[in-house]
N, CA, C and O atoms as a printed pandas DataFrame, in Angstrom:
     atom_number atom_name residue_name chain_id  residue_number  x_coord  y_coord  z_coord
0              1         N          MET        A               1  166.104   56.230  116.157
1              2        CA          MET        A               1  165.181   55.270  115.600
2              3         C          MET        A               1  165.834   54.667  114.356
3              4         O          MET        A               1  166.345   55.399  113.509
4              5         N          SER        A               2  165.819   53.358  114.243
5              6        CA          SER        A               2  166.438   52.689  113.156
6              7         C          SER        A               2  165.658   52.717  111.853
7              8         O          SER        A               2  164.458   52.992  111.890
8              9         N          ALA        A               3  166.233   52.462  110.760
9             10        CA          ALA        A               3  165.512   52.421  109.472
10            11         C          ALA        A               3  164.335   51.390  109.559
11            12         O          ALA        A               3  163.247   51.692  109.069
12            13         N          ASP        A               4  164.512   50.257  110.133
13            14        CA          ASP        A               4  163.528   49.299  110.200
14            15         C          ASP        A               4  162.345   49.771  111.166
15            16         O          ASP        A               4  161.189   49.395  110.971
16            17         N          GLU        A               5  162.668   50.537  112.119
17            18        CA          GLU        A               5  161.561   51.075  112.975
18            19         C          GLU        A               5  160.790   52.150  112.237
19            20         O          GLU        A               5  159.567   52.242  112.351
20            21         N          ILE        A               6  161.489   52.940  111.500
21            22        CA          ILE        A               6  160.806   53.944  110.705
22            23         C          ILE        A               6  159.901   53.277  109.651
23            24         O          ILE        A               6  158.728   53.625  109.514
24            25         N          LYS        A               7  160.475   52.309  108.908
25            26        CA          LYS        A               7  159.611   51.538  107.973
26            27         C          LYS        A               7  158.392   51.002  108.599
27            28         O          LYS        A               7  157.292   51.220  108.091
28            29         N          ASN        A               8  158.537   50.279  109.725
29            30        CA          ASN        A               8  157.337   49.670  110.419
30            31         C          ASN        A               8  156.374   50.769  110.831
31            32         O          ASN        A               8  155.163   50.586  110.703
32            33         N          ALA        A               9  156.849   51.878  111.309
33            34        CA          ALA        A               9  155.896   52.981  111.743
34            35         C          ALA        A               9  155.229   53.513  110.502
35            36         O          ALA        A               9  154.022   53.757  110.510
36            37         N          ALA        A              10  155.990   53.703  109.418
37            38        CA          ALA        A              10  155.325   54.284  108.202
38            39         C          ALA        A              10  154.244   53.279  107.733
39            40         O          ALA        A              10  153.147   53.705  107.370
40            41         N          LEU        A              11  154.525   51.967  107.731
41            42        CA          LEU        A              11  153.545   51.099  107.198
42            43         C          LEU        A              11  152.328   50.912  108.079
43            44         O          LEU        A              11  151.305   50.388  107.637
44            45         N          ALA        A              12  152.437   51.337  109.315
45            46        CA          ALA        A              12  151.274   51.381  110.274
46            47         C          ALA        A              12  150.436   52.590  110.117
47            48         O          ALA        A              12  149.394   52.675  110.767
48            49         N          LEU        A              13  150.821   53.584  109.265
49            50        CA          LEU        A              13  149.998   54.782  109.123
50            51         C          LEU        A              13  148.833   54.499  108.224
51            52         O          LEU        A              13  148.872   53.561  107.428
52            53         N          PRO        A              14  147.822   55.274  108.333
53            54        CA          PRO        A              14  146.602   55.177  107.446
54            55         C          PRO        A              14  147.031   55.499  106.089
55            56         O          PRO        A              14  148.033   56.187  105.888
56            57         N          VAL        A              15  146.259   54.993  105.087
57            58        CA          VAL        A              15  146.536   55.170  103.663
58            59         C          VAL        A              15  146.868   56.587  103.253
59            60         O          VAL        A              15  147.852   56.847  102.561
60            61         N          HIS        A              16  145.994   57.520  103.713
61            62        CA          HIS        A              16  146.222   58.938  103.262
62            63         C          HIS        A              16  147.505   59.542  103.842
63            64         O          HIS        A              16  148.115   60.398  103.201
64            65         N          GLU        A              17  147.931   59.117  105.046
65            66        CA          GLU        A              17  149.165   59.609  105.643
66            67         C          GLU        A              17  150.376   58.948  104.963
67            68         O          GLU        A              17  151.429   59.569  104.816
68            69         N          ARG        A              18  150.222   57.763  104.578
69            70        CA          ARG        A              18  151.382   57.040  103.762
70            71         C          ARG        A              18  151.515   57.726  102.546
71            72         O          ARG        A              18  152.647   57.952  102.118
72            73         N          ALA        A              19  150.374   58.143  101.836
73            74        CA          ALA        A              19  150.481   58.853  100.549
74            75         C          ALA        A              19  151.194   60.213  100.757
75            76         O          ALA        A              19  152.033   60.595   99.942
76            77         N          GLU        A              20  150.880   60.904  101.790
77            78        CA          GLU        A              20  151.544   62.182  102.102
78            79         C          GLU        A              20  153.027   62.026  102.368
79            80         O          GLU        A              20  153.861   62.826  101.945
80            81         N          LEU        A              21  153.305   60.976  103.077
81            82        CA          LEU        A              21  154.741   60.623  103.420
82            83         C          LEU        A              21  155.456   60.228  102.071
83            84         O          LEU        A              21  156.591   60.647  101.840
84            85         N          LEU        A              22  154.827   59.469  101.239
85            86        CA          LEU        A              22  155.504   59.052   99.981
86            87         C          LEU        A              22  155.761   60.348   99.114
87            88         O          LEU        A              22  156.836   60.535   98.544
88            89         N          ASP        A              23  154.721   61.210   99.055
89            90        CA          ASP        A              23  154.938   62.416   98.272
90            91         C          ASP        A              23  156.183   63.244   98.827
91            92         O          ASP        A              23  157.014   63.714   98.050
92            93         N          LEU        A              24  156.264   63.387  100.108
93            94        CA          LEU        A              24  157.351   64.093  100.669
94            95         C          LEU        A              24  158.648   63.428  100.464
95            96         O          LEU        A              24  159.640   64.122  100.239
96            97         N          LEU        A              25  158.732   62.107  100.522
97            98        CA          LEU        A              25  159.969   61.361  100.291
98            99         C          LEU        A              25  160.407   61.501   98.743
99           100         O          LEU        A              25  161.558   61.723   98.369
100          101         N          MET        A              26  159.318   61.336   97.939
101          102        CA          MET        A              26  159.672   61.452   96.471
102          103         C          MET        A              26  160.190   62.838   96.176
103          104         O          MET        A              26  161.146   62.981   95.413
104          105         N          GLU        A              27  159.605   63.846   96.742
105          106        CA          GLU        A              27  160.081   65.232   96.441
106          107         C          GLU        A              27  161.459   65.401   97.010
107          108         O          GLU        A              27  162.241   66.133   96.404
108          109         N          SER        A              28  161.831   64.810   98.091
109          110        CA          SER        A              28  163.176   64.926   98.587
110          111         C          SER        A              28  164.186   64.233   97.666
111          112         O          SER        A              28  165.352   64.626   97.626
112          113         N          LEU        A              29  163.774   63.260   96.965
113          114        CA          LEU        A              29  164.693   62.550   95.976
114          115         C          LEU        A              29  164.775   63.263   94.628
115          116         O          LEU        A              29  165.862   63.404   94.066
116          117         N          GLU        A              30  163.629   63.714   94.106
117          118        CA          GLU        A              30  163.585   64.300   92.801
118          119         C          GLU        A              30  162.601   65.452   92.805
119          120         O          GLU        A              30  161.501   65.361   92.261
120          121         N          PRO        A              31  163.044   66.581   93.458
121          122        CA          PRO        A              31  162.142   67.692   93.598
122          123         C          PRO        A              31  161.608   68.328   92.257
123          124         O          PRO        A              31  160.455   68.749   92.163
124          125         N          ALA        A              32  162.465   68.368   91.292
125          126        CA          ALA        A              32  161.974   69.032   89.984
126          127         C          ALA        A              32  161.013   68.098   89.290
127          128         O          ALA        A              32  160.108   68.593   88.618
128          129         N          ASN        A              33  161.132   66.787   89.396
129          130        CA          ASN        A              33  160.223   65.842   88.646
130          131         C          ASN        A              33  159.005   65.444   89.308
131          132         O          ASN        A              33  158.157   64.812   88.677
132          133         N          HIS        A              34  158.831   65.761   90.551
133          134        CA          HIS        A              34  157.705   65.213   91.293
134          135         C          HIS        A              34  156.726   66.373   91.703
135          136         O          HIS        A              34  156.450   66.568   92.886
136          137         N          LYS        A              35  156.253   67.072   90.769
137          138        CA          LYS        A              35  155.278   68.120   90.949
138          139         C          LYS        A              35  153.933   67.620   90.463
139          140         O          LYS        A              35  153.899   66.845   89.507
140          141         N          ALA        A              36  152.841   68.012   91.056
141          142        CA          ALA        A              36  151.490   67.726   90.580
142          143         C          ALA        A              36  151.403   68.422   89.201
143          144         O          ALA        A              36  151.976   69.490   88.985
144          145         N          PRO        A              37  150.684   67.789   88.308
145          146        CA          PRO        A              37  150.431   68.470   87.000
146          147         C          PRO        A              37  149.684   69.768   87.275
147          148         O          PRO        A              37  148.869   69.874   88.192
148          149         N          ALA        A              38  150.016   70.794   86.397
149          150        CA          ALA        A              38  149.342   72.093   86.578
150          151         C          ALA        A              38  147.846   71.897   86.365
151          152         O          ALA        A              38  147.062   72.667   86.920
152          153         N          SER        A              39  147.422   70.934   85.611
153          154        CA          SER        A              39  146.013   70.714   85.308
154          155         C          SER        A              39  145.301   70.130   86.453
155          156         O          SER        A              39  144.072   70.077   86.415
156          157         N          LEU        A              40  145.996   69.654   87.539
157          158        CA          LEU        A              40  145.392   68.966   88.673
158          159         C          LEU        A              40  144.925   70.100   89.669
159          160         O          LEU        A              40  145.690   70.689   90.433
160          161         N          SER        A              41  143.555   70.330   89.558
161          162        CA          SER        A              41  143.017   71.410   90.418
162          163         C          SER        A              41  142.967   70.991   91.904
163          164         O          SER        A              41  143.062   69.804   92.217
164          165         N          PRO        A              42  142.819   71.966   92.806
165          166        CA          PRO        A              42  142.607   71.685   94.142
166          167         C          PRO        A              42  141.397   70.822   94.422
167          168         O          PRO        A              42  141.406   69.969   95.309
168          169         N          ALA        A              43  140.345   71.064   93.637
169          170        CA          ALA        A              43  139.134   70.182   93.721
170          171         C          ALA        A              43  139.502   68.731   93.516
171          172         O          ALA        A              43  139.008   67.899   94.277
172          173         N          TRP        A              44  140.334   68.350   92.548
173          174        CA          TRP        A              44  140.696   66.961   92.235
174          175         C          TRP        A              44  141.582   66.442   93.315
175          176         O          TRP        A              44  141.431   65.274   93.672
176          177         N          VAL        A              45  142.459   67.167   93.851
177          178        CA          VAL        A              45  143.285   66.808   94.934
178          179         C          VAL        A              45  142.413   66.473   96.161
179          180         O          VAL        A              45  142.681   65.484   96.842
180          181         N          ALA        A              46  141.401   67.259   96.447
181          182        CA          ALA        A              46  140.443   66.945   97.506
182          183         C          ALA        A              46  139.664   65.702   97.235
183          184         O          ALA        A              46  139.420   64.901   98.137
184          185         N          GLU        A              47  139.276   65.533   96.016
185          186        CA          GLU        A              47  138.518   64.236   95.602
186          187         C          GLU        A              47  139.416   63.002   95.787
187          188         O          GLU        A              47  139.017   61.979   96.344
188          189         N          ILE        A              48  140.615   63.153   95.301
189          190        CA          ILE        A              48  141.413   62.036   95.541
190          191         C          ILE        A              48  141.644   61.656   97.028
191          192         O          ILE        A              48  141.556   60.484   97.394
192          193         N          ARG        A              49  141.927   62.616   97.832
193          194        CA          ARG        A              49  142.102   62.386   99.211
194          195         C          ARG        A              49  140.808   61.736   99.848
195          196         O          ARG        A              49  140.865   60.796  100.640
196          197         N          ALA        A              50  139.699   62.302   99.444
197          198        CA          ALA        A              50  138.425   61.749  100.001
198          199         C          ALA        A              50  138.202   60.257   99.567
199          200         O          ALA        A              50  137.722   59.420  100.332
200          201         N          ARG        A              51  138.565   60.007   98.356
201          202        CA          ARG        A              51  138.432   58.615   97.932
202          203         C          ARG        A              51  139.388   57.684   98.625
203          204         O          ARG        A              51  139.034   56.536   98.895
204          205         N          MET        A              52  140.611   58.143   98.928
205          206        CA          MET        A              52  141.563   57.411   99.711
206          207         C          MET        A              52  141.104   57.065  101.119
207          208         O          MET        A              52  141.292   55.968  101.644
208          209         N          ILE        A              53  140.479   58.107  101.689
209          210        CA          ILE        A              53  139.942   57.940  103.105
210          211         C          ILE        A              53  138.734   56.951  103.018
211          212         O          ILE        A              53  138.608   56.093  103.892
212          213         N          ALA        A              54  137.910   57.040  102.064
213          214        CA          ALA        A              54  136.756   56.168  101.944
214          215         C          ALA        A              54  137.201   54.778  101.722
215          216         O          ALA        A              54  136.591   53.872  102.289
216          217         N          LEU        A              55  138.256   54.507  100.913
217          218        CA          LEU        A              55  138.858   53.261  100.661
218          219         C          LEU        A              55  139.366   52.683  102.000
219          220         O          LEU        A              55  139.095   51.526  102.323
220          221         N          GLU        A              56  140.068   53.464  102.734
221          222        CA          GLU        A              56  140.736   53.042  103.976
222          223         C          GLU        A              56  139.663   52.719  104.977
223          224         O          GLU        A              56  139.860   51.804  105.776
224          225         N          GLU        A              57  138.492   53.433  104.993
225          226        CA          GLU        A              57  137.417   53.152  105.981
226          227         C          GLU        A              57  136.545   52.055  105.560
227          228         O          GLU        A              57  135.701   51.615  106.340
228          229         N          GLY        A              58  136.692   51.576  104.361
229          230        CA          GLY        A              58  135.904   50.472  103.884
230          231         C          GLY        A              58  134.566   50.858  103.281
231          232         O          GLY        A              58  133.676   50.026  103.107
232          233         N          ARG        A              59  134.440   52.204  102.952
233          234        CA          ARG        A              59  133.280   52.696  102.351
234          235         C          ARG        A              59  133.318   52.655  100.873
235          236         O          ARG        A              59  132.343   53.064  100.241
236          237         N          LEU        A              60  134.383   52.186  100.263
237          238        CA          LEU        A              60  134.628   52.121   98.812
238          239         C          LEU        A              60  135.095   50.784   98.456
239          240         O          LEU        A              60  136.062   50.319   99.059
240          241         N          ALA        A              61  134.482   50.087   97.496
241          242        CA          ALA        A              61  134.869   48.790   97.068
242          243         C          ALA        A              61  135.862   48.941   95.962
243          244         O          ALA        A              61  135.797   49.885   95.175
244          245         N          THR        A              62  136.761   48.034   95.899
245          246        CA          THR        A              62  137.777   47.952   94.832
246          247         C          THR        A              62  137.377   46.730   93.843
247          248         O          THR        A              62  136.649   45.791   94.168
248          249         N          VAL        A              63  137.920   46.894   92.716
249          250        CA          VAL        A              63  137.713   45.772   91.635
250          251         C          VAL        A              63  139.098   45.473   91.104
251          252         O          VAL        A              63  139.822   46.414   90.779
252          253         N          PRO        A              64  139.513   44.217   90.997
253          254        CA          PRO        A              64  140.732   43.871   90.373
254          255         C          PRO        A              64  140.870   44.381   88.962
255          256         O          PRO        A              64  139.919   44.322   88.182
256          257         N          ALA        A              65  142.089   44.902   88.609
257          258        CA          ALA        A              65  142.317   45.481   87.351
258          259         C          ALA        A              65  141.846   44.722   86.131
259          260         O          ALA        A              65  141.256   45.283   85.208
260          261         N          ALA        A              66  142.132   43.385   86.154
261          262        CA          ALA        A              66  141.688   42.491   85.114
262          263         C          ALA        A              66  140.122   42.480   84.921
263          264         O          ALA        A              66  139.630   42.384   83.797
264          265         N          GLU        A              67  139.421   42.573   85.975
265          266        CA          GLU        A              67  138.006   42.604   86.002
266          267         C          GLU        A              67  137.515   43.979   85.476
267          268         O          GLU        A              67  136.595   44.036   84.660
268          269         N          ALA        A              68  138.120   45.055   85.937
269          270        CA          ALA        A              68  137.755   46.353   85.449
270          271         C          ALA        A              68  137.923   46.476   83.873
271          272         O          ALA        A              68  137.068   47.016   83.171
272          273         N          ILE        A              69  139.039   45.957   83.405
273          274        CA          ILE        A              69  139.350   46.037   82.024
274          275         C          ILE        A              69  138.338   45.167   81.198
275          276         O          ILE        A              69  137.897   45.546   80.113
276          277         N          ALA        A              70  138.018   44.035   81.756
277          278        CA          ALA        A              70  137.036   43.177   81.113
278          279         C          ALA        A              70  135.650   43.839   80.963
279          280         O          ALA        A              70  134.964   43.768   79.943
280          281         N          ARG        A              71  135.326   44.477   82.069
281          282        CA          ARG        A              71  133.999   45.276   82.057
282          283         C          ARG        A              71  134.007   46.406   81.083
283          284         O          ARG        A              71  132.985   46.646   80.441
284          285         N          MET        A              72  135.081   47.110   80.929
285          286        CA          MET        A              72  135.130   48.187   79.999
286          287         C          MET        A              72  135.200   47.676   78.516
287          288         O          MET        A              72  134.651   48.312   77.616
288          289         N          ARG        A              73  135.876   46.530   78.287
289          290        CA          ARG        A              73  135.865   45.951   76.925
290          291         C          ARG        A              73  134.433   45.536   76.613
291          292         O          ARG        A              73  133.927   45.814   75.526
292          293         N          GLU        A              74  133.798   44.891   77.535
293          294        CA          GLU        A              74  132.330   44.492   77.330
294          295         C          GLU        A              74  131.564   45.735   76.973
295          296         O          GLU        A              74  130.888   45.711   75.944
296          297         N          ARG        A              75  131.596   46.759   77.676
297          298        CA          ARG        A              75  130.809   47.961   77.386
298          299         C          ARG        A              75  131.159   48.593   76.069
299          300         O          ARG        A              75  130.280   49.084   75.361
300          301         N          LEU        A              76  132.430   48.590   75.727
301          302        CA          LEU        A              76  132.828   49.181   74.472
302          303         C          LEU        A              76  132.261   48.256   73.273
303          304         O          LEU        A              76  131.790   48.761   72.255
304          305         N          THR        A              77  132.340   46.953   73.463
305          306        CA          THR        A              77  131.794   46.054   72.485
306          307         C          THR        A              77  130.335   46.258   72.239
307          308         O          THR        A              77  129.886   46.294   71.094
308          309         N          ARG        A              78  129.555   46.399   73.355
309          310        CA          ARG        A              78  128.119   46.598   73.251
310          311         C          ARG        A              78  127.784   47.916   72.593
311          312         O          ARG        A              78  126.819   47.969   71.830
312          313         N          HIS        A              79  128.517   48.980   72.838
313          314        CA          HIS        A              79  128.263   50.346   72.275
314          315         C          HIS        A              79  128.774   50.451   70.908
315          316         O          HIS        A              79  128.285   51.290   70.151
316          317         N          ALA        A              80  129.745   49.649   70.512
317          318        CA          ALA        A              80  130.319   49.805   69.100
318          319         C          ALA        A              80  129.405   49.099   68.124
319          320         O          ALA        A              80  129.361   49.503   66.962
320          321         N          GLY        A              81  128.714   48.129   68.496
321          322        CA          GLY        A              81  127.963   47.254   67.541
322          323         C          GLY        A              81  126.558   47.586   67.602
323          324         O          GLY        A              81  125.751   46.985   66.894
């Protein structure tokens, strides 16, 4: 299988499988630097995976970063004054 075929196959994977593949590839490049933080509990890992699946299945809406930041600034302004 060529590198292009591997790339195309990887890009066709569901989001959570691409994330697992990314983790595996990153670990193969920098094993000492690519460890989950000790404070990341198994419950949080499960939550992250569940959210990724929900996003992939269209059950979770996304918001552009600029909009999310603007919303938070608005909330902070309202609560500060």
